[in-house]
VEXTOR-339197 format. One record per residue (C-alpha): residue in one letter; x negated, y, z negated. Coordinates in steps of 0.02 Angstrom, whole numbers, plus 50000, padded with zeros to 5 digits. Layout:
<recs>
AXYZ...
</recs>
This chain:
<recs>
M503435023950104V504805027050231R504225042350329I504905047250498Q503735057950601T504565072750686S503205075450813V501925064950901A500215069450835P498535063250898A497845048150807D496685051950663V494965051250741A493495048750625P492025060750644P490675053450759A489435050050618R490725040850513R491385031350663L489615025850709Y489315020350530R490895009950532Q490425001950697R488694997550635L489394990850471A490654979750558G489424974350691G488034970550568L489124960150454L489874950950602I488134946550665V487644940150493L489274930450484L489004922050652A487184918450612T487564910250446T489174900750474S488274886050550H487324884250386A488774888250271E489514873650179I491204882150164F491994891650309K493784897550319L494764905750459F496554910750427G497784924650464S499424928550548A500244936650699G501934944850711V503164954950811E504414967850746S505844978150815Q506544992850720L508185002350736T508175020250670P509815029350708A509555047950689N510355057350545A511065072250637A511785078950473S510045081650402P509445099750410L507755092450459N508455084050615P510005093250678E510655084650835N509075074050831V507935088250884A506485077350827A506925065050967I506745050050852P506935034450961Y508365022950917R507335007250945T505475003650935S504474987650944S502714982650892A501584967650875D500074964350767A498814950950723V497654949750573A496254937350548F495204933550395F493494925050399D492624918450243A490954909750233A490044904050076P488944889650015E489534877949879S488334886549759R489294902949782A487634912149788W488364923049924K489984926150017L490424934350181H492174941150209L492924949450362K494674955850398L495084960950577R496724968450635G497484972850801D499094982650832A500084985750990A501604997150998E502944999351128G502335011551257G500615004051275S499675011051126Q498434998751052Q497274999450903A495964988150825S495254990350651V494114982250523G495094981550360E493704973050263A491914967850301Y490754964250157L489334953450095Q489354948249912L487804941649824N487674932849657P485834934849606K486184931649422P487604923049328W488024939949251L487864950449410D488754951649578V488254964249711T489424968649856I489064979650006G490264984150145R492094988650162V493184981850022I495034982849977E495034985749790K496564982549680W496514994149530G497944996049407T499354985349339G500884993549417Y501924985049550A502594999749653W501365013449603N499595013549533P499105030249453T497355023449418A497015016949595F495615029349626V494745017949753S496205007149809P497375009549958K498885019949911K500405008749891N502015010949985P503325008449848T504585002349977D503354988850032P502194985749883S501654968649946D501034975750113H501944962150210R500974965450372S499254965850285A498944983350354N497914990250208Q496114995350239G494684996250115L493345009050075N491505008150117M490535004949957L489084997449864R489774988749709A488914980349563D489914969349444L489134965449275F489834952649153A489294953848972R490104946548816G491884946748880T491734963748963N491724966549151I490914982549214S491074987649398L490025002049466Y490355009649638A489405020749760L490625027149892D490575037950048H490105056450035G489205054349869A490735048749771V490475037049624A491705026649523A491765014049382R492955001949301V492774993149133Y493894978249092R494104968548930L495404957248851V495864965848686A496994956448565G497844947348707T498054963148813D497144966348977V496404983848962S495454993349098L494625010449098H494495018949268F493385033249327R492975042149490R491995057849531D491865066149701D491895083449780D493705085849725G493305083249541T493385069549411Q494775057049380Q494995045949228G496345033449184V496835018549078S497875003449128A498494989049021A499554973349039R500124959648922V501074943348945F502314937448813G502754919148821D503014911648993S504204924549067L503894942449012E502504954149064V502364972649018H501144984949095A500695003349094E499505015549176I499065033449137A497975046049226R497925064949236R499665071049290H500255053149323A500985039349214L501875022849239A502715010249124G503544994149177M503934976049149Q504354960449245Y505334945249189T505504928449274F507164919549247K507624901649287R507434896149468N505984908649483V507114923849496N505934938349464V506444955949408V505264970949403F505724987649325E504615003049323L504695021449277Y503475033049365H503005051049330S501995061649450G501475079049402N501135082349586G502985080849628L504115096049646D504905103649492G506665110649501R506105127749559A504995120949698W506385109249754R507615123649768A506325133249872F506165118249990R508055116950007L508175135450048L506845133250183A507635117550258D509445123150250N509045139550338A507875132350469R508515136850642S507055138350760E505905124250813T504495132250713T505455133250549I506165115750570R504415109050602T503785118350448A505165111050338N504795093550404G502965095850363E503415099250182Y504605084550165A503815068850092P505125055650042L504885048749866R503685062849824M504935077149811A505255074649625R504215070849472D505145055749403Y505715039849490A506405022949435F506015006749528V506904989949522R506464974349619V507404957849616D506694942849707W507754927149723P506904912449811F507864897849883E507224882349970K506934890550140L507614908050110D506924921950004A507994937149961E507224953049893L508064969349843I507094985249803M507955000749736I507085017349703T508005031749620N507575050049608M507935053049424R508265071649449D509665070649577G510135052149577S509815049249762L509425031149802L508395021049925A508905002749938R507884990250038A508504972350062T507374959250138F507894941750192T506504929850243H506894912750316K505534899650335L505814890850501R504264879950481S502864878750355N501874891450457M503244902250533S504514914250459V505804926550523Y506434941350422L507704955250420I507414971350322D508754984550300T508365001150214E509815012550166F509835030050092A511165037249978G511395053749888S512365069849880R512095083450009A510875092749897S509855077349851E508145072149913L508635057350020A510065066650105Y508685075550202M508045059350281Q507925061550469V508705044350499R510285036350429R509465019550398V508005008750452T508354990950509T506884979650549G506884962150620G505314951950645A504444935250653R502754929950587L501644915050626Y500294909750503F498734900050545
</recs>
């Protein structure tokens, strides 16, 4: 999601106990990985590295950033590298997987993280057991996943996570396969538990989702069905959230995705008017900061529409994403052009524009546009 910070806040620092657990988890799995790779019959190392520069001209007309009081820099640059390690015997009795990521931003800030680190065992043909940090992919939606109770939250402006920045959750997972039904049981941090049940019902993929933690219980259902060779329809529903969509592939692999999303956590008309009153009358640094803290682009309404068109050529791929606030008609449009220079190297240009009337959600964006240029090398 496009979100411009209006102040520099300290990085989110994990509590000491949790940080120590993560270090031990990553270290333990890495030791096991290094100890077993010499005996593994299948070992894979792959990943990518990239650099990006971003232009973000300030929107001085926004009540949230008058005369660029947020001091949003016009240009920023960053670099990152992500590496994946897989090891497994031909028998597939076990598998080790590790995802490491490093980021460096202009100004000298650097960060390293373990996105995934898990060991998967297959003690029985009908049972898999996984322990470690895992990136789960729950739900059938493209831009949003109301049932993604254990998955990373998607950014609808970048659903494919083009920089592979997502991180998983620490878990113990058991997958059971019985008579066409897959049952996944999860034990998560802080005593949380979750479950997912999948079955193909009359040609339709159907999943039931469940999670319980200190914040309460969540349940949801997702479904998807393919018609012929070109059309797929999907839907998800959970408490206060629902999504329905489809995708169709035309000739020359032109793919179109359309989705409607409802979030009961978004602002209704009355709450939106209260936010506008706060933002439009903000004068002091304190009130402007407060208004910025309450502004969350693409979460200020309850209903949104999403369209994605992807048009691949021989060495160029063009993608257009449009997201509309269905209450006020404001629009976010994101065009991406990716050119393959070599089989393992691409360059890309991403331009994100915002449009809407003065009283609309996206008119409050603190920047006029976001233009990103980058290059990525794959290995």
